[in-house]
N, CA, C and O atoms as CSV, one atom per row, in Angstrom:
chain,resi,resn,atom,element,x,y,z
A,1,MET,N,N,165.572,253.661,74.809
A,1,MET,CA,C,164.900,252.979,75.969
A,1,MET,C,C,165.062,253.009,76.852
A,1,MET,O,O,166.212,253.368,77.106
A,2,GLN,N,N,164.122,252.678,78.145
A,2,GLN,CA,C,164.177,253.199,79.159
A,2,GLN,C,C,164.487,251.923,79.730
A,2,GLN,O,O,163.751,251.007,79.362
A,3,GLU,N,N,165.807,251.512,80.906
A,3,GLU,CA,C,166.015,250.176,80.835
A,3,GLU,C,C,165.555,249.466,82.539
A,3,GLU,O,O,165.606,248.322,82.991
A,4,LYS,N,N,165.338,250.121,82.826
A,4,LYS,CA,C,164.447,249.137,83.959
A,4,LYS,C,C,163.274,249.977,83.938
A,4,LYS,O,O,162.880,250.880,83.200
A,5,THR,N,N,162.766,249.316,85.136
A,5,THR,CA,C,160.444,249.688,84.726
A,5,THR,C,C,160.530,249.956,86.486
A,5,THR,O,O,161.348,249.544,87.308
A,6,THR,N,N,159.667,250.571,86.595
A,6,THR,CA,C,158.601,250.700,88.270
A,6,THR,C,C,158.235,250.231,88.931
A,6,THR,O,O,157.944,250.508,90.095
A,7,ASN,N,N,158.063,248.471,87.723
A,7,ASN,CA,C,157.759,247.207,88.568
A,7,ASN,C,C,158.800,246.148,88.506
A,7,ASN,O,O,159.244,245.484,87.569
A,8,GLU,N,N,159.101,246.191,89.991
A,8,GLU,CA,C,160.093,245.136,90.545
A,8,GLU,C,C,159.803,243.353,89.829
A,8,GLU,O,O,160.631,242.465,89.624
A,9,ASN,N,N,158.693,243.365,89.661
A,9,ASN,CA,C,158.410,241.758,89.609
A,9,ASN,C,C,158.645,241.909,87.574
A,9,ASN,O,O,158.448,240.994,86.775
A,10,ASP,N,N,159.055,243.194,87.278
A,10,ASP,CA,C,159.376,242.359,85.559
A,10,ASP,C,C,160.301,242.578,85.173
A,10,ASP,O,O,161.096,243.503,85.342
A,11,THR,N,N,160.277,241.142,84.210
A,11,THR,CA,C,161.284,240.449,83.802
A,11,THR,C,C,161.468,240.957,82.058
A,11,THR,O,O,160.547,240.972,81.242
A,12,TYR,N,N,162.618,241.270,81.843
A,12,TYR,CA,C,162.980,241.929,80.502
A,12,TYR,C,C,164.615,241.181,80.014
A,12,TYR,O,O,165.740,241.493,80.404
A,13,LEU,N,N,164.054,239.766,78.714
A,13,LEU,CA,C,165.325,239.416,78.209
A,13,LEU,C,C,165.688,240.865,77.136
A,13,LEU,O,O,164.944,241.393,76.310
A,14,LYS,N,N,167.491,241.326,77.634
A,14,LYS,CA,C,167.410,242.322,76.623
A,14,LYS,C,C,168.799,240.975,75.361
A,14,LYS,O,O,169.765,240.217,75.442
A,15,CYS,N,N,167.574,241.734,74.170
A,15,CYS,CA,C,168.474,240.678,73.038
A,15,CYS,C,C,168.974,240.991,72.201
A,15,CYS,O,O,168.309,241.858,71.634
A,16,LYS,N,N,170.079,240.734,71.597
A,16,LYS,CA,C,170.351,240.287,69.591
A,16,LYS,C,C,170.209,241.678,69.382
A,16,LYS,O,O,169.033,241.733,69.744
A,17,SER,N,N,170.575,243.236,68.983
A,17,SER,CA,C,169.625,244.016,67.588
A,17,SER,C,C,169.065,245.079,69.008
A,17,SER,O,O,169.593,246.111,68.593
A,18,ASN,N,N,168.656,245.343,69.813
A,18,ASN,CA,C,168.718,245.886,70.737
A,18,ASN,C,C,166.436,244.786,70.824
A,18,ASN,O,O,165.373,245.404,70.764
A,19,THR,N,N,166.558,243.560,70.933
A,19,THR,CA,C,164.943,243.806,71.339
A,19,THR,C,C,164.563,243.352,72.397
A,19,THR,O,O,165.556,242.790,72.858
A,20,HIS,N,N,163.347,243.181,73.417
A,20,HIS,CA,C,163.541,242.693,74.663
A,20,HIS,C,C,162.431,241.382,74.360
A,20,HIS,O,O,162.064,241.162,73.206
A,21,ILE,N,N,162.014,240.665,75.353
A,21,ILE,CA,C,161.195,239.605,75.763
A,21,ILE,C,C,160.878,240.158,77.109
A,21,ILE,O,O,161.570,240.741,77.944
A,22,TYR,N,N,159.592,239.793,77.070
A,22,TYR,CA,C,159.340,239.926,78.244
A,22,TYR,C,C,157.666,239.794,78.192
A,22,TYR,O,O,156.838,239.964,77.297
A,23,ARG,N,N,157.574,239.332,79.870
A,23,ARG,CA,C,155.621,238.669,80.494
A,23,ARG,C,C,154.882,239.473,79.921
A,23,ARG,O,O,154.944,240.605,80.401
A,24,TYR,N,N,153.815,239.277,78.607
A,24,TYR,CA,C,152.842,239.758,78.706
A,24,TYR,C,C,151.883,239.725,80.248
A,24,TYR,O,O,151.731,240.514,81.181
A,25,ASN,N,N,151.221,237.959,79.803
A,25,ASN,CA,C,150.435,237.309,80.716
A,25,ASN,C,C,150.947,235.690,81.227
A,25,ASN,O,O,151.914,234.942,81.079
A,26,ASP,N,N,149.500,235.712,81.976
A,26,ASP,CA,C,149.654,234.231,82.170
A,26,ASP,C,C,150.497,232.994,81.235
A,26,ASP,O,O,151.344,232.226,81.691
A,27,THR,N,N,150.210,233.026,80.412
A,27,THR,CA,C,150.150,232.738,79.076
A,27,THR,C,C,151.406,232.884,78.169
A,27,THR,O,O,151.798,231.915,77.518
A,28,MET,N,N,152.102,234.207,78.114
A,28,MET,CA,C,152.360,234.804,76.514
A,28,MET,C,C,153.234,235.724,77.192
A,28,MET,O,O,153.138,236.391,78.222
A,29,LEU,N,N,154.159,235.553,76.265
A,29,LEU,CA,C,155.497,236.322,76.316
A,29,LEU,C,C,154.838,236.815,75.465
A,29,LEU,O,O,154.014,236.206,74.783
A,30,ALA,N,N,155.300,238.813,75.328
A,30,ALA,CA,C,156.464,239.206,74.502
A,30,ALA,C,C,157.559,240.506,74.140
A,30,ALA,O,O,157.945,241.515,74.729
A,31,ILE,N,N,157.811,239.855,72.821
A,31,ILE,CA,C,158.971,240.445,71.591
A,31,ILE,C,C,158.544,241.978,71.685
A,31,ILE,O,O,157.342,242.244,71.661
A,32,GLN,N,N,159.486,242.989,71.790
A,32,GLN,CA,C,159.213,244.238,71.355
A,32,GLN,C,C,160.967,244.358,70.750
A,32,GLN,O,O,162.111,244.293,71.198
A,33,PHE,N,N,160.201,244.588,69.370
A,33,PHE,CA,C,161.508,244.774,68.675
A,33,PHE,C,C,161.761,246.463,67.999
A,33,PHE,O,O,160.815,246.749,67.264
A,34,ASN,N,N,162.566,247.332,68.075
A,34,ASN,CA,C,162.486,248.676,67.753
A,34,ASN,C,C,163.204,248.904,66.510
A,34,ASN,O,O,164.044,249.760,66.233
A,35,SER,N,N,162.585,247.745,65.657
A,35,SER,CA,C,163.254,248.035,63.368
A,35,SER,C,C,162.471,246.656,63.468
A,35,SER,O,O,162.690,245.546,63.953
A,36,ASN,N,N,161.035,247.534,62.487
A,36,ASN,CA,C,160.170,246.959,61.974
A,36,ASN,C,C,160.576,245.914,60.680
A,36,ASN,O,O,159.721,245.178,60.186
A,37,GLY,N,N,162.588,245.954,59.991
A,37,GLY,CA,C,163.298,245.669,58.895
A,37,GLY,C,C,163.375,244.159,59.871
A,37,GLY,O,O,162.605,243.211,59.721
A,38,TYR,N,N,164.697,244.243,61.055
A,38,TYR,CA,C,164.427,242.966,61.431
A,38,TYR,C,C,163.078,242.421,62.437
A,38,TYR,O,O,163.093,241.245,62.799
A,39,ALA,N,N,162.295,243.037,62.727
A,39,ALA,CA,C,161.016,242.196,63.282
A,39,ALA,C,C,160.422,241.289,61.781
A,39,ALA,O,O,159.987,240.150,61.616
A,40,ASN,N,N,160.697,242.579,60.771
A,40,ASN,CA,C,160.217,241.094,59.361
A,40,ASN,C,C,161.086,240.037,59.468
A,40,ASN,O,O,160.742,238.936,59.897
A,41,ASN,N,N,162.291,240.337,59.069
A,41,ASN,CA,C,163.152,238.894,59.141
A,41,ASN,C,C,162.892,237.584,60.250
A,41,ASN,O,O,162.617,236.414,59.981
A,42,ARG,N,N,163.042,238.089,61.291
A,42,ARG,CA,C,162.768,237.614,62.554
A,42,ARG,C,C,161.695,237.331,62.464
A,42,ARG,O,O,161.744,236.115,62.651
A,43,VAL,N,N,160.172,237.709,62.220
A,43,VAL,CA,C,159.220,236.955,61.190
A,43,VAL,C,C,159.236,235.678,61.022
A,43,VAL,O,O,158.484,234.941,61.660
A,44,LYS,N,N,160.145,235.217,60.088
A,44,LYS,CA,C,160.335,234.424,59.038
A,44,LYS,C,C,160.593,233.810,59.485
A,44,LYS,O,O,160.037,232.734,59.704
A,45,ASP,N,N,161.881,234.321,59.952
A,45,ASP,CA,C,162.427,232.534,60.832
A,45,ASP,C,C,161.499,232.024,62.272
A,45,ASP,O,O,161.801,230.942,62.775
A,46,PHE,N,N,160.543,232.732,62.795
A,46,PHE,CA,C,159.475,231.718,63.828
A,46,PHE,C,C,159.058,231.410,63.123
A,46,PHE,O,O,158.181,230.642,63.519
A,47,LYS,N,N,159.063,231.495,61.885
A,47,LYS,CA,C,157.233,230.515,61.351
A,47,LYS,C,C,157.707,229.807,60.531
A,47,LYS,O,O,156.876,229.328,59.759
A,48,SER,N,N,159.462,229.331,60.250
A,48,SER,CA,C,159.751,228.326,59.417
A,48,SER,C,C,160.306,227.328,61.609
A,48,SER,O,O,160.643,226.145,61.551
A,49,ARG,N,N,160.290,227.784,62.580
A,49,ARG,CA,C,160.586,226.669,63.466
A,49,ARG,C,C,159.235,226.863,64.078
A,49,ARG,O,O,159.011,226.948,65.286
A,50,GLY,N,N,158.124,226.940,62.843
A,50,GLY,CA,C,156.977,226.889,64.299
A,50,GLY,C,C,156.694,227.789,65.135
A,50,GLY,O,O,155.944,227.520,66.074
A,51,VAL,N,N,157.179,228.930,64.992
A,51,VAL,CA,C,156.474,229.530,66.513
A,51,VAL,C,C,155.155,230.621,66.617
A,51,VAL,O,O,155.449,231.816,66.620
A,52,GLU,N,N,154.188,230.364,66.675
A,52,GLU,CA,C,153.223,230.949,66.787
A,52,GLU,C,C,152.187,232.952,66.773
A,52,GLU,O,O,151.185,233.277,67.410
A,53,LEU,N,N,152.682,233.446,66.195
A,53,LEU,CA,C,153.161,234.795,66.546
A,53,LEU,C,C,151.770,235.619,66.323
A,53,LEU,O,O,150.847,235.187,65.633
A,54,GLN,N,N,151.758,236.904,67.029
A,54,GLN,CA,C,150.246,237.466,66.527
A,54,GLN,C,C,150.786,239.276,67.408
A,54,GLN,O,O,150.929,239.746,68.537
A,55,LYS,N,N,150.930,239.772,65.689
A,55,LYS,CA,C,151.424,240.758,66.434
A,55,LYS,C,C,150.394,242.093,67.073
A,55,LYS,O,O,149.417,242.451,66.415
A,56,PHE,N,N,150.602,242.497,67.881
A,56,PHE,CA,C,149.835,242.964,69.544
A,56,PHE,C,C,149.888,244.582,69.006
A,56,PHE,O,O,148.828,245.195,69.133
A,57,VAL,N,N,150.989,245.286,68.441
A,57,VAL,CA,C,150.983,247.167,67.843
A,57,VAL,C,C,152.636,246.715,67.375
A,57,VAL,O,O,153.567,245.984,67.715
A,58,GLN,N,N,152.180,247.861,66.212
A,58,GLN,CA,C,153.241,248.296,65.744
A,58,GLN,C,C,152.907,249.835,65.361
A,58,GLN,O,O,151.770,250.296,65.464
A,59,GLY,N,N,154.144,250.656,64.859
A,59,GLY,CA,C,154.371,251.288,64.879
A,59,GLY,C,C,154.782,251.980,63.876
A,59,GLY,O,O,154.750,251.523,62.734
A,60,ASP,N,N,155.343,253.490,64.235
A,60,ASP,CA,C,156.448,253.712,62.459
A,60,ASP,C,C,157.664,253.090,61.814
A,60,ASP,O,O,157.887,252.973,60.609
A,61,ASN,N,N,158.718,252.554,63.264
A,61,ASN,CA,C,160.156,252.046,63.897
A,61,ASN,C,C,159.592,250.413,64.925
A,61,ASN,O,O,160.006,249.254,64.907
A,62,GLU,N,N,158.630,251.025,65.617
A,62,GLU,CA,C,158.309,249.904,66.569
A,62,GLU,C,C,158.083,249.074,65.975
A,62,GLU,O,O,158.035,249.270,64.760
A,63,SER,N,N,157.780,247.486,66.580
A,63,SER,CA,C,156.436,246.681,66.769
A,63,SER,C,C,156.500,245.419,68.259
A,63,SER,O,O,157.359,244.978,69.023
A,64,VAL,N,N,155.206,245.274,68.049
A,64,VAL,CA,C,155.641,244.226,69.797
A,64,VAL,C,C,154.252,242.845,69.350
A,64,VAL,O,O,153.090,243.173,69.110
A,65,TYR,N,N,154.754,241.321,69.328
A,65,TYR,CA,C,154.150,240.623,68.794
A,65,TYR,C,C,154.373,239.375,70.200
A,65,TYR,O,O,155.261,239.045,70.985
A,66,LEU,N,N,153.171,239.057,69.929
A,66,LEU,CA,C,152.829,238.570,71.430
A,66,LEU,C,C,153.237,237.235,71.381
A,66,LEU,O,O,154.017,237.398,70.443
A,67,PHE,N,N,153.372,235.612,71.730
A,67,PHE,CA,C,154.412,234.019,71.453
A,67,PHE,C,C,153.305,233.269,73.011
A,67,PHE,O,O,152.575,234.014,73.665
A,68,TYR,N,N,153.399,232.168,73.229
A,68,TYR,CA,C,153.503,231.530,73.862
A,68,TYR,C,C,154.611,231.190,74.421
A,68,TYR,O,O,155.677,231.342,73.823
A,69,GLU,N,N,154.538,230.612,75.802
A,69,GLU,CA,C,155.248,231.143,76.152
A,69,GLU,C,C,156.793,229.303,76.326
A,69,GLU,O,O,157.946,229.115,76.714
A,70,LYS,N,N,155.557,228.459,75.682
A,70,LYS,CA,C,156.319,227.120,75.086
A,70,LYS,C,C,157.246,227.356,74.692
A,70,LYS,O,O,158.348,226.928,75.036
A,71,ASP,N,N,156.892,228.327,73.623
A,71,ASP,CA,C,157.962,228.416,72.564
A,71,ASP,C,C,158.927,229.329,73.281
A,71,ASP,O,O,159.807,229.700,72.505
A,72,LEU,N,N,159.029,229.701,74.212
A,72,LEU,CA,C,160.458,230.361,73.988
A,72,LEU,C,C,161.284,229.592,73.981
A,72,LEU,O,O,161.957,229.933,73.008
A,73,SER,N,N,161.851,228.527,74.513
A,73,SER,CA,C,163.016,228.245,72.703
A,73,SER,C,C,163.753,228.078,72.031
A,73,SER,O,O,164.931,227.924,71.707
A,74,LYS,N,N,162.935,228.129,71.880
A,74,LYS,CA,C,162.145,228.926,69.724
A,74,LYS,C,C,162.936,229.763,69.214
A,74,LYS,O,O,163.933,229.710,68.494
A,75,VAL,N,N,161.890,231.117,70.062
A,75,VAL,CA,C,162.423,232.169,70.492
A,75,VAL,C,C,164.085,232.903,70.316
A,75,VAL,O,O,164.684,233.843,69.792
A,76,ALA,N,N,164.268,231.699,71.171
A,76,ALA,CA,C,165.183,232.699,72.180
A,76,ALA,C,C,166.659,231.590,71.450
A,76,ALA,O,O,167.690,231.258,72.036
A,77,ASP,N,N,166.417,231.405,70.658
A,77,ASP,CA,C,167.649,230.857,69.321
A,77,ASP,C,C,168.110,231.192,68.288
A,77,ASP,O,O,169.129,231.017,67.620
A,78,ILE,N,N,166.746,231.966,68.234
A,78,ILE,CA,C,166.682,233.214,67.361
A,78,ILE,C,C,166.994,234.008,67.550
A,78,ILE,O,O,167.935,234.190,66.777
A,79,LEU,N,N,166.737,235.733,68.836
A,79,LEU,CA,C,166.641,236.391,69.532
A,79,LEU,C,C,167.474,236.325,69.855
A,79,LEU,O,O,167.654,237.537,69.970
A,80,LYS,N,N,168.807,235.698,70.352
A,80,LYS,CA,C,169.654,235.129,71.046
A,80,LYS,C,C,169.963,236.371,72.176
A,80,LYS,O,O,170.369,237.533,72.200
A,81,PRO,N,N,169.391,235.098,73.268
A,81,PRO,CA,C,169.239,237.263,74.384
A,81,PRO,C,C,170.498,237.131,75.484
A,81,PRO,O,O,171.162,236.095,75.436
A,82,ARG,N,N,170.816,238.081,76.401
A,82,ARG,CA,C,172.048,238.072,76.375
A,82,ARG,C,C,172.671,237.158,77.812
A,82,ARG,O,O,171.760,236.353,78.011
A,83,VAL,N,N,173.243,237.022,78.376
A,83,VAL,CA,C,173.723,236.275,79.413
A,83,VAL,C,C,175.050,237.159,79.865
A,83,VAL,O,O,175.872,237.635,79.082
A,84,LYS,N,N,175.066,237.242,80.949
A,84,LYS,CA,C,176.035,237.779,81.682
A,84,LYS,C,C,177.171,236.715,81.900
A,84,LYS,O,O,176.728,235.583,82.098
A,85,GLY,N,N,178.158,236.801,81.905
A,85,GLY,CA,C,179.223,235.998,82.289
A,85,GLY,C,C,179.449,234.904,80.986
A,85,GLY,O,O,178.788,234.758,79.958
A,86,ALA,N,N,180.887,234.079,81.570
A,86,ALA,CA,C,181.879,233.168,80.746
A,86,ALA,C,C,180.975,232.241,79.964
A,86,ALA,O,O,180.139,231.671,80.666
A,87,ASN,N,N,180.956,232.040,79.045
A,87,ASN,CA,C,180.123,230.384,78.962
A,87,ASN,C,C,179.282,230.510,79.912
A,87,ASN,O,O,179.656,230.146,81.026
A,88,LYS,N,N,177.566,231.195,79.710
A,88,LYS,CA,C,176.072,230.501,79.672
A,88,LYS,C,C,176.032,231.100,78.458
A,88,LYS,O,O,176.626,231.903,77.740
A,89,SER,N,N,174.565,229.986,78.554
A,89,SER,CA,C,174.033,229.536,77.811
A,89,SER,C,C,172.061,229.494,78.523
A,89,SER,O,O,171.630,228.767,79.418
A,90,HIS,N,N,171.252,230.598,77.660
A,90,HIS,CA,C,170.018,229.975,78.046
A,90,HIS,C,C,169.589,228.540,78.088
A,90,HIS,O,O,168.990,228.025,79.033
A,91,LYS,N,N,169.865,228.080,77.239
A,91,LYS,CA,C,169.642,226.056,77.369
A,91,LYS,C,C,170.208,225.924,78.188
A,91,LYS,O,O,171.042,226.550,78.841
A,92,ILE,N,N,169.428,224.426,78.196
A,92,ILE,CA,C,169.759,223.460,79.945
A,92,ILE,C,C,170.680,223.125,79.410
A,92,ILE,O,O,170.782,223.178,78.184
A,93,ILE,N,N,171.408,222.781,80.033
A,93,ILE,CA,C,172.859,222.238,80.515
A,93,ILE,C,C,173.012,220.228,81.109
A,93,ILE,O,O,173.547,220.064,82.205
A,94,LYS,N,N,172.679,219.327,80.571
A,94,LYS,CA,C,172.851,218.388,80.698
A,94,LYS,C,C,174.276,218.046,81.244
A,94,LYS,O,O,175.375,218.381,80.803
A,95,LYS,N,N,173.788,216.924,82.838
A,95,LYS,CA,C,175.635,216.715,82.986
A,95,LYS,C,C,176.359,215.246,82.579
A,95,LYS,O,O,176.211,214.172,83.161
A,96,LYS,N,N,176.875,215.428,81.843
A,96,LYS,CA,C,177.581,214.021,81.372
A,96,LYS,C,C,178.077,213.061,81.998
A,96,LYS,O,O,178.559,213.038,83.130
A,97,GLU,N,N,177.947,212.208,81.199
A,97,GLU,CA,C,178.210,211.006,82.080
A,97,GLU,C,C,179.364,210.373,81.325
A,97,GLU,O,O,179.449,209.807,80.235
A,98,LEU,N,N,180.439,210.745,82.537
A,98,LEU,CA,C,181.759,209.693,82.107
A,98,LEU,C,C,181.954,208.432,82.517
A,98,LEU,O,O,181.264,208.111,83.484
A,99,SER,N,N,182.650,207.648,82.103
A,99,SER,CA,C,183.603,206.250,81.977
A,99,SER,C,C,184.213,206.796,83.498
A,99,SER,O,O,184.283,207.874,84.088
A,100,GLU,N,N,184.585,205.453,83.738
A,100,GLU,CA,C,185.293,206.066,85.102
A,100,GLU,C,C,187.032,206.134,84.382
A,100,GLU,O,O,187.985,206.609,85.000
A,101,GLU,N,N,187.149,205.303,82.400
A,101,GLU,CA,C,188.419,205.634,82.228
A,101,GLU,C,C,188.217,207.313,82.062
A,101,GLU,O,O,188.777,208.363,82.376
A,102,GLN,N,N,187.266,206.921,81.494
A,102,GLN,CA,C,187.430,209.201,80.657
A,102,GLN,C,C,188.739,210.133,82.198
A,102,GLN,O,O,189.807,210.701,82.431
A,103,ARG,N,N,187.137,209.474,82.872
A,103,ARG,CA,C,187.112,210.349,85.070
A,103,ARG,C,C,188.906,210.415,84.600
A,103,ARG,O,O,189.435,211.494,84.329
A,104,GLN,N,N,189.691,209.065,84.567
A,104,GLN,CA,C,191.081,208.703,85.018
A,104,GLN,C,C,191.606,210.173,84.249
A,104,GLN,O,O,192.095,211.150,84.817
A,105,LYS,N,N,191.449,210.069,83.378
A,105,LYS,CA,C,192.105,210.624,81.715
A,105,LYS,C,C,192.640,211.994,82.781
A,105,LYS,O,O,193.830,212.284,82.904
A,106,LEU,N,N,191.230,212.916,83.670
A,106,LEU,CA,C,190.858,214.443,83.584
A,106,LEU,C,C,191.910,213.948,84.661
A,106,LEU,O,O,193.006,214.508,84.693
A,107,ARG,N,N,191.695,213.184,85.319
A,107,ARG,CA,C,192.566,213.313,87.459
A,107,ARG,C,C,193.373,213.692,86.630
A,107,ARG,O,O,193.607,214.893,86.493
A,108,ASP,N,N,194.198,212.402,85.622
A,108,ASP,CA,C,195.584,212.706,85.209
A,108,ASP,C,C,196.457,214.726,84.322
A,108,ASP,O,O,197.471,215.424,84.366
A,109,ARG,N,N,195.295,214.674,83.785
A,109,ARG,CA,C,195.419,215.800,83.268
A,109,ARG,C,C,195.289,217.154,84.410
A,109,ARG,O,O,195.611,218.324,84.208
A,110,MET,N,N,194.878,216.721,85.284
A,110,MET,CA,C,194.304,217.982,86.052
A,110,MET,C,C,195.885,217.806,87.013
A,110,MET,O,O,196.246,218.786,87.664
A,111,ILE,N,N,196.694,216.598,87.034
A,111,ILE,CA,C,197.947,216.296,88.608
A,111,ILE,C,C,198.902,216.849,87.641
A,111,ILE,O,O,199.572,217.827,87.973
A,112,MET,N,N,199.077,216.157,86.110
A,112,MET,CA,C,199.836,217.283,85.333
A,112,MET,C,C,200.073,218.826,85.634
A,112,MET,O,O,201.052,219.477,85.999
A,113,MET,N,N,198.779,219.122,85.327
A,113,MET,CA,C,198.136,221.026,84.313
A,113,MET,C,C,199.259,221.770,86.791
A,113,MET,O,O,200.280,222.429,86.988
A,114,ARG,N,N,198.400,221.223,87.681
A,114,ARG,CA,C,199.553,221.370,88.483
A,114,ARG,C,C,200.997,221.410,88.759
A,114,ARG,O,O,201.659,222.272,89.337
A,115,LYS,N,N,201.428,220.025,88.096
A,115,LYS,CA,C,202.823,219.783,88.420
A,115,LYS,C,C,203.485,221.075,87.974
A,115,LYS,O,O,204.428,221.513,88.634
A,116,LYS,N,N,202.950,221.858,86.645
A,116,LYS,CA,C,203.912,222.379,85.700
A,116,LYS,C,C,203.319,223.618,86.037
A,116,LYS,O,O,203.324,224.547,85.229
A,117,GLY,N,N,202.488,223.775,87.866
A,117,GLY,CA,C,202.266,225.555,87.499
A,117,GLY,C,C,200.954,226.715,86.529
A,117,GLY,O,O,200.671,227.911,86.462
A,118,LEU,N,N,200.571,225.600,86.026
A,118,LEU,CA,C,199.430,226.415,85.190
A,118,LEU,C,C,198.236,226.053,85.795
A,118,LEU,O,O,197.486,226.541,84.949
A,119,LEU,N,N,197.179,225.364,86.964
A,119,LEU,CA,C,196.619,225.522,87.624
A,119,LEU,C,C,196.733,224.699,89.392
A,119,LEU,O,O,196.958,223.571,89.831
A,120,GLU,N,N,196.371,226.285,90.041
A,120,GLU,CA,C,196.806,225.668,91.534
A,120,GLU,C,C,195.366,225.064,92.118
A,120,GLU,O,O,194.189,225.407,92.002
A,121,LYS,N,N,195.943,224.175,92.685
A,121,LYS,CA,C,194.092,223.650,93.971
A,121,LYS,C,C,193.186,224.269,94.218
A,121,LYS,O,O,193.219,224.994,93.223
A,122,LYS,N,N,192.729,224.450,94.514
A,122,LYS,CA,C,191.160,225.071,94.899
A,122,LYS,C,C,191.170,225.151,96.237
A,122,LYS,O,O,190.656,224.131,96.696
A,123,GLN,N,N,191.609,226.089,97.293
A,123,GLN,CA,C,191.692,225.979,98.653
A,123,GLN,C,C,190.126,226.433,99.330
A,123,GLN,O,O,189.546,227.496,99.107
A,124,LYS,N,N,189.678,225.385,100.148
A,124,LYS,CA,C,188.370,225.786,100.695
A,124,LYS,C,C,188.146,226.431,102.295
A,124,LYS,O,O,187.020,226.744,102.682
């Protein structure tokens, strides 16, 4: 499969098991499966999560399904898009609110680690 497209505005999310998610039109995205067996199993997962899929194309070994953009997070939970970098996720991460006691515990832990030489202070 071609990894790059001639259209610089195209965005493809490479997912687990050689599947791809890409934009189809203003309101819909497409999933390209390169194995119909894998696609059939995932379609069941999507239906159980309430994702409305429309079969667009099916070949001997590959198929393309369309879904609404509002369901992207559900689809991503199933297809597991690959994200480069450590501890990255496709999910939105909410900032944790810490109490003053929790903050002080973290400060003390950082001071202890620096004293032991396990952590260097960041230079600006």
